[in-house]
N, C-alpha and C positions, 0 to 999 in steps of 0.2 A: 418752394424756396429751401436750400437746406440750412441746417442750423448747426450751433456749436454742437449739441447733442448728437448728431449724427455723424459728424465729423471727428468727433475727438478721438476715436480710436484709431484711425488711419495716421493719427501723427506718433503713434507709440512703435518703436523699432522692435521688430520680434525677436532680433538675434541677439539681444542682450539676455543674460541668463535671469531667469526667474522673473520676468516682467509681467505680473500677473493683472494688470489693469486690463488688458483686453477681454478677461472673460466677463467684465461686467457691461451691462446694457443700460441705458438711462432709466428705463422703468424700475430695473433691479436696485439701481443707485438710490433712487428715491424711496422705493418702499421699504429698503432696508434702513433708511436713515431717518425720514421725515414723513410721519402719518398725518400731519396736517396739510388740508387739501390748500392749493394756490388758489386764491380768490383776489382777483385784480379790480379796484374800482376805477371806474372812470368819472372824474368829477369835472365841475366847471361851471362858472355862472350860466344861467340861462341863456341861450343863443349861440353858444360855445360850440354846438356842433356834436355834443354827445352820441345823439342818436344816429345821426349821419355816418359818424365812424364807426359805429358799433355794426351797422350794417355792412360796411367795406368790409370789417374785419369778419365778419360771419362768412362773406363771398371770399375772402382770400384764404382763409384759414379752415374753412369747413366745419364739422362738428363731432369729429373721432377724437380729437385732444382737447379740444376746447367746447364749452358751452356758453350761450350769451343770454343775457338777461337783461332787459329793460325794467329798470327799478319799479316803474309805475304799473308797468305791466304784470311783474309780480306781484305786487301789493294787491292788484284786481284780481289775480289767481287765487290769493289766500282768504280775501275777505269775502264772507257772505255779503250778496248783493253787490259785489264789485267795486269799482273806483268812485262811483255815484256815491255808495253809502259810506266808504272811507272819508271823503271829503266832508261829509257832513256830522263828522265824529267830534266831540272835544279833542284838544291836542294829546291828553295823557291815552285817551284811546288808541288814537293815531301811534302814539309812540309804540303801544303794545303791538298793533300789526305790524309795524316796520321791523319788530323784534324779530317776528315769526316770519316775516318773509327772507330776512338776511337768514336766519336760521335754516329755513327749507334750502335756500341756495347751498349753506354751508353742508347741508347734510345730503343732497344730491352729488355735490361734487365729491366728498367722502366715498360713497357708494359707487359712482362712476371712474373715479380716477381722474375724470378730467378737469382742466382749469377753467374757472369761472370768470367770465368777463361782465361784469355789473356796472350799468349807469345810475348815477343817482345824484341827488341833492344833497349840500352839504348845510346850505341855510337859506333861508327866504328873507329879503330885506326890500320893503317898499320905499321908495323915495322919501317919503314923507316921514317916515320914521327915523329916530334918533338912531337904533342899533337894530341889527338882524337877528332874527330867531333860529338856532341851529336846530335841525332837524335828524341829525343822526342820533345813533343811540350806542349804547355800550357794548352791544351785540356787535354792532358793525365794527368796533376797534377790537374786538376779540376775534372776529371772524376773516376781516381783510387781512392778506400778507403784503398786498402792494397796493400803490393809490397811484394812479397817473393823472395830473391835474392840466386839464387842457389851458394852455396859457396863451389865448388868442387875444390880439389887440383889442382894446374896448370900443374903438372906433369902427371895427369891422362886426362886431359883437350889435352894437348900437344900430349900425346900418341894417344887419340880418331882421333886428326887431322890427324896423320900419317896413321891411321888404316881405317880410312874413304874413302871406293870407290865410293860411290853414289855421294859425292859432291865435288867439285873443291875447297880446301881451301888453301890459301896462306900460305906457310911455316912459322912459327912463333915460336920463341924460348921460352922457359918455363920462360924464366926473362923478357922477354916483357909481356907476358900474366898476369905474377904476376903484374906488373905494371898498366897493363890495368884494371884487376880485381879489384886491391886497389883503382884506382880512381874512378870506378863505384860505389864502395861501397860507398866510402866517399860522392861524390856528392850525391848519393841517399839518404843516410842517411839526409842529411843537406836539400834536397829539400822537402823530406817527412815531416819533423819536421815543415818545413814553409808553408807546405799547407794541413797541417791537416791528412795526410796518413800514417796509422801504415806501418812499415817498420821492416822487420826480416831477418837476415841470415839463411838459413837451410842448413845442412851439410849433407852428405850423411851418417853419423853416427849416430845411429846404423842403422837405414833404413831410406831412404830419403821418401819413399812413405808413410811409416805409418805418420810419422811428418808432412808432407803436407795435410793428410787426416784430421788429428786432427784439425789442424790449420784451414782449410776450413769450417768445420763442426762448429768450433765457430766462425767464421767470420761471418757464414750465420743468426747464431741466436742472435748473441750478440749485444744490443744498451744499451742506459743509460737506459733506463726503465726496460728492461730486467736484468739489472745488479743490480738495487736496488731489484727488485723481487726475485732475487735469494740471496743476502744479507739478507733479510726479513726471507727468507725460513731457512737460518742458525739459525738466533736469534729464530724465532719460536720452532726449535727443541731443542735449550737450556733451551726456557721457558716451554715446555712440559715436558722437562725430570725433572722438580721440581715437578710435580704432582699438579700444582696449591698450593703451599704454598708461594711462592714468594709472599712479599708485597712491596718490596725495592729492587731497582736494582743500583749497581755501574756501570756506564759506563766508562770505562778507554782507554784512548791513551796509548800508549806503549813506542816508544822511547822518549827520553827526558822527559816522564813524570814519569812511572815507575822506570827509570834509568836515570843517565846521559849520557849514550851511544846512539849512532844513528847506529841501526843494519845493515841499508842499506848501509852506509859508511863502515862499517866494513866487510861487505860482499864482496865489490866492490874493497876493499884494497886488500883482499885475492885474490880475481880473477886475477887484476891487476899482483900481485906479480910474479904469475905463467904464465900469458900472457901478458908481457908488452907492446907488440908490437901491440896488438888487442884490451884492455881495460885499462883505466884509474882509479883510485881510483877516480876520480870527474865524474864517468859515470853519476850518479844520478844528480849531480848539472847541468850537461850540459842539460840533457833533461828537468829538472823543470826550467831552465833559457830560454830554447827555447820559441817560440811563442805559444806553447802549453801549458806552464804554469803548473798548477796545475789541469788542466781539467779532465774529465773522459777518454779520449782519450790519457792524459799523462799517466795516471796510467796503461792504457791498453798497451802504449809502453813499459812501464817500464816490465811488466809481458814478453812481447816479449824478451825483453834484457836479462830476467834471463833466458829462454828458450833458448836462442841461445847462452849464456854462459856457459852452462852445463847442462849435461845430468841428468836424474832424481838421479841416484846415486851419482854423483859428487855434484849435488845441496844439497841432503841431507847432505852429508858430510861437505860441507861448511856451512849449517844452524848448523850443530852439533859443529863446530869450533867458530862460532860466540856465539853461545849461551853459551859456556863454558867462552866466554870472557866479558860477560854481569852479572853486579852485580846489582840487584836489592836494590832502597833506602830502607834502614832498616824499615823507618817508612812505607812505603807502604807493606812492606814484613810482619811486625807485624799486619797492619791493615786487609789484606787480610787473614791473619790465623785466627782473629778473625770472620770474615764474613763466613769462612769456618765452624765454629762452629755453625753459625745461620740457623734454617731452613727457617725463613721469609726473610732473606737478600740474596741476590745473587750479582755475581759480572760477568762483561763479558770486556773481552779486546777488543777493537775495533782498529786497527791499518792499517794505509795506507801501513805499511812496511811488514814485512814476518811473515805470519802467522806459518809458520814452526819453526822459531826460538823461538817465544813464547811460542808455544806448548811446545818445548823441556826445555825451562827455567821453566815455570810453572811447568813441570813435575819434574825438578830437585828439587824444592822447595816443592812439595808434595802439590801442588794446584790444580792439573790439573781436578781433580775429580769435583771440586767446580767452579772453573775459567774456563770460557770457551772462546776461541780465534776465533773472525771474522776478517780475513785478507785474504790476496791473495800472490801471488808471481809465481804461476803457472798457466798454461790453466786449470789443472785439478780442480784448486779451484772453477773455474766457474764465479768468480765476482772479483773485485778490490774494493778497499774502498776508495772513494773519500769524500770531505767535504760534498756533498750532501748526500753521504749513512750514513754518522755519524749521521748527522742530521734527515734522515729519521728512523733510528734505535731507536733512543731516543722518537721520536714520536710516534713510533709503542708501544714501550714500555709503554708510558702514556696512549695513545687513544686506543688501541687495548686490552693490557694486565693488563690495568688500575693499573700500577705500580707507586710509587713514585722514581724519577731517581735522581741520583747524577752523575755528569758527572765531570771528572778532565781530563784537557788538558792543553798543553803548546804553541800552535802554533794557527796562524789565520786558518788553516785547522780545527781545532777544534771549532771556535766560534760557528758555526750553532747549533752545539749539545750542545753546553754550554748554548746557549739561551734558546733551546728549554727544558732544563732538571727543574726540580723544584728547584736544588740546583747546583750552577758552582763554580767549584774550579779551579783557574789558578794555575799551576804548573810552579813555577819561579827557574830555575837553576843557574849556575855560568853565570856571564856577557858574557864572551868569548865564552860560548857554546849554550846560550840561542837566540832565534828567534830575528834576529835584527828589523825585520818589526812588530813584535807583538803589540809594544808599541802603535804605531798609528793605527792599526786595533784594539786594545783593547779600545782605547779612542772612536774611532767612533762607537764602538758597544755599550758601555755605555751610550754615549751621544743620539746617534740617534735611534739604535736599540731595547732599553729597556734592554740590559743585566744588570742583577744584580749578581755579582759575589765576590767571597772574593779569596785572594791567600794563597799559601802555597809554602814557600820559603825553597829550599832543595838546599844544606845544609842551616842550620839554619843562618849560618854568610855570605850567599850570600845576595846582596842587592835587596830589593823588586822593583816592577814595579809600575810605576805610584805615585800617591798620596794615601799613605794608608788609607785617609779618603774616597776616591773613590774606592778604592781596597783594604778593610780591611785584615789584616793577620790573618790567622789561624795556628794552629798547629796540624797537623794532630794526634799526641799522646795526645792532651789535653784529659781529661777526659769527659768534657762538650761535646765536638765535637764528641766524641766516642759515648756517649750516644745518641745524638741527632739522629746520622747516623744509629744506631744499634735497635734504639727505635722501637715498633710496630706502625704498620701503622695508627692505630686509633688514636694513641696520637700524631702522628706528620705528616702524612699524610691527604691528603683530607681535611675535614673541619677542619679550624682552628679558635678557640674561643678566642676572647678578650674581656674582660668584666671589666667593672667600677664598680661594684656594690658596693663594700666596700669603695669607695672612697667618701671622705667628700663631694667633688665637685659633685658627681653623686647624692648624697643624697639631696644636695641642690637644683640640676637642676629638679630632679624626683619629687619633691613635688608638684609644680603647676601641673604637668602632673596628678598627684593622686588626686589632689583637686576637688570633684564634683562641687565647686561652680565656677571653672575657665574653660570659655568655650570660643567660636568664637576667635576674635582676639587676646585676651591674651593668650589663649592656643594656637593658632599657634605660636605666639612669643615665648613662653614657648619651643614647638617642635623645633623651629628654632635655639632658644639659644642650645639645646642638639645637632643638628646636626653640629653647628660650634665647640662645645667643643669635639664632639666624632672625628672630622676630624682632629684637630689641637692635641689631646690627643693621640689618639690610631692610626687613620688613618695614620698621619706622621710617625709614628714608623713602620705599615706595608710597608709603600710605598717608604719611604727614603725622604730624602730632597737633592736639589741641589743649587748650589750659583747662585745667579742672581745678575747682576750689578744694582746698585740704587744711586740716588744722595742724600749726605747727607745736612742736613739742612744748613751746611756752605759752602755748593757748591760744594764741590769735590765727585769724584765716590768713592764708596766703594761697598763692596760685602754683599748682604743680601741674604734670603733663600727662595726657594719656594718649592712646592712638585715637587718630582722627575718625571720629563715627564708630568709636569702638563697640558700643550695642549694636550697632547696624552690620556687624561684620560676623560671618557663619565660619566656622572651622569645620572642615571635614577629614577626619581620619579614614586614609584608605585602609581598610583591614586586611590581613590585621600588622603586618610590619609597620604601617605608618602612623599607629596608635601613640606608641611612647612620645616620637618626636611632636605630634600635634597636641599631646598634653603638654609638652614643654613651651609650643606657643602660645597654648591657652593660659599658662602660668605667666606670660609676660602681658596677656590681654585677658584679663578675668572676666571682663564684661561681655565676653564674644560667646555666641551660640557655639555648640560643641555637637557634632554630629557624626555617628558613625556609618561607615558604608562601605559593603563588602564588593557591590559593583555600583555601576552609574545610576540604576534604577533605584537606588536607594534613596539617593537624594529626591526630595518631594518639593513641589511648587511653594509649599506652606515654609520650606527651609528658606527659601530666597525672597521670597515676599516682603517687601519694606527694608531689605537689605541692600547695602550698596558694594559690599565686598566679600566674594567667598575665599576661602585659602584652602585650596586642597594640599595634603601633605601627604607624603611618602617617604618611606626610609632610602629606596634605591629607583631609579629609572633607567632602564637599559633601553628598550627598542623606544619607548615612548607609548607604545599602543594602548596600556591602560589609560595613561592620563588624557590622551587623544580623546578616547572614549568618553572619560568624564568631562571635560571640557565641551565638546560638542552636545551632550546631555544638557550641561546648565546651561549654554547657549539656547537649546529649543525652549527651554523653561524660562528664560530670562535674557533679553536680547543685549542689554546695556551693562549690567552687573560686571565691576571688575573681577577678574580671575586671577589669583597669585597660585602658582605653584611652588611648594616647598619641599625639598628633597635633601637628603644627607649626601648622596652620590649619585651624579647624572653621568651617563655616557657621552663622551664630548661630541661623538660624530652626530649623534640624534638632535644636537643644537646648532649643527653647521651644517645646514643642506641635508639633514636626515630627515625622517618621515615626520619627525616631532615638531622640527622647525617649518617644515613647508606645509604643513597642516594648520599649525597654529598661528603661523603668520597671516591666515586669513581671517582670523578673530582679533579684532582689536582689544585694548585695554586686557591684555594677558602678560604678565610677568612670570619669569622662574627664577627662582632663588636657589642657591645649592651651596652646601658646604664647601663641596670641591666638585670639578671635571674630572674624569678618568678617562684615559686613551684605552684602558683595558676593556676588550670585547669578552665579556664574560657574563653568562647567567649562573647563579649559583642553583644547587641543588644538594638535598640531604644535610650534611655537615657543614656545607658552605653556603647555604640558602640563609640569609639574613633573617626571614622570619623564624624558620626553624631555632637558629642560634639566640633570638630574643626569647623565645617562648619554651628552650629546652626540649624541644622535639626533633633534634636532629636524628634521634634513633629509629623514627617513624619512616616506614617506606615512603 
């Protein structure tokens, strides 16, 4: 039988640059990420067929990657005197040997790298007793990573008890077996969620063996690192299908972003309507409110819930019903229809919800050819979409595929991808349905994590989030917004140029810089004034401002302004000509870090750690070769930090198709700010070199 582990790499296109996923094999992924051995418990009331299934699995899977343990046999192995001696012990002593048995299994698998499959009992319950007595131990809860519960109809189990001639089983009614089974399922589900164990019921329909085989293969290879590997593979498939034409990508959350509905809630409402005794409409809410939270394990547990609740055919039918109940916001529908007409702009829906629902919604709207969906819901999908996956996919689009990324999301799960995107749009719905914890998470992301975002309020009469000065409002249908989103990469992405050439202030400031009679301290002061001017006039627009408390001259507290995240900004003076101008920038932003760099290697990782923006300052940019070296070096150290280049004079050709533009256009979040652009192709030397003029060294050879 083939597995997801074995086939994953075949889905990854080899033609895309820098796709390194193929270098990993499954054992490498597991050993690099997760040192805890995989130990799977097979539980069920007596007569469920645990031992029979274990023997079938042993025959099907062999013992290369898997090890099989009958719980009672393992106890007999570790207890002096065997099972007979164990059965004569007091309960406290039995518990001690049960702990030793599961510890031995855990150690064996840690040493061998095999997946353990272990049968065991959760509780015993005689019919005449009011309650059963649990026989699991704390060690079980620490060592088991997965538990599969054989959910066999109690009528079948009762008949097996009657037909069993090999074992002496007490006579037990079907009603008692049903109560016993329900108690085990309830307690196990609770304990597993509180101890990080993935839990699933497995029924005999259509075939119990095949279902368990699929799950065990999945459990063997799936880790959080492997999960991201699989999601990136799916993304790469979508990108390669565009044949290298895409320059901009829209990455969109689905539920509560493209629509007001929550498709997961709609799905479980339909399941609970048909099986009210087994599932509730709030099934997912209960899961994500448990200690698992919104972790990778929580989303994996959600997939197991979908697997146990519906067969493949039933699942597809439920997804079809849910898709019919979903109405996309017309603003997003019209926007995606425009995107579908573009060759250089693509869109991908990245959802923590049900991929199949959104495949059907987009197919209904005629968008499925252009807009791909990355999402889970079934084991066969091979991955789940967590917050970390969303962030990793945006980073891959920018760093590996060199795309300009717009991200759209509505909840805290989307914040990582929103922060890593070039443009972030928070979708804000009606107050009664929107995330209740998003305001606090959003404020924290803006104030401390460097998120710069805007909000789209849908419907338009809903109230916005936060202060609209902190989170400005845009309309998805405004011509200027649509134009900025659909425009070509080289006019919007990569290198973005802001120049003050035609402003009167710039002309006045440039005069002493061009005057051959001005040199030494006077010229350095002129450069310093230019740095201060560019900082307050243009840099402040690029980076934004935030309020800061100050004391008024009359003694009371008022609000002033400072550069947005000023303390998380690094100013780099490209020595030696860039120092005076860099000092002027520092005058405007006194809380920023200041670094001298004679070459790119002088910028170290600690200069960028915890920082959100680096400002590279030079007096003159001719070919742009030096700036390119610095930008590439910074990007190697920090993949997402904003880079702003500040210069007094920039040779015009290098910003319009020249080497500087062509090279830096591949790097997102790069701005160039200049006092003026010059058409003159000229490299100074001796008395005309800016550095020599600044420091009175024109007489030196």
